[in-house]
Phi, psi and omega in degrees: 000359179300319183296318180291328176294316177298315180297321178295319178295317177294325177297319177298318179296316179297322180296317179295317179297315180295316179297320179294318178295321177297324181280331188237343187236356182233167178219166176062219183299322179299317179298318179295318178298318180294317179295315180296312179301315180298318180298308182296319181295319181294314179302318184278340170294316178294318179300321179296317179296319178296316181297322176298315180296332178281353180087012179288151182247328185263314185301323179299321178294319178297321178295315182290313181291314179299318178297320179294318181289311181300303183289320183301319179293322177294319179298315181298317178296321179296331181267011175105005178294167183295146182293338180297343176299336177299336177284341180272333184309316180297337176295321175295319177298321178296321177295322178296316177298316178300323177299317178294321179293320176295320178297318178297317179296319178295321178294322178296315180296328184278354184300000000 
């Protein structure tokens, strides 16, 4: 689980950088995409770290991968990437939801 912990930490750093750029270096729709991506990525980086500490095996990966896809597509569009990437963003969101469901199932089993 060391690799997912490292990825979650790097994800948190990327989220803070994107959010800061959205707040101070971008405007309009791009700023909103950066702020939204940063918020979701940061929350799920922390969720991944918590899930690792809980001994979960699947949910941390879903949080890290889902966060990267969700936020990454928003970041790319904010930086001038094609708008069709917006159609990919919900796939990251679905992975994030799946991560929460896996975490809930794991917590239920561990009771």
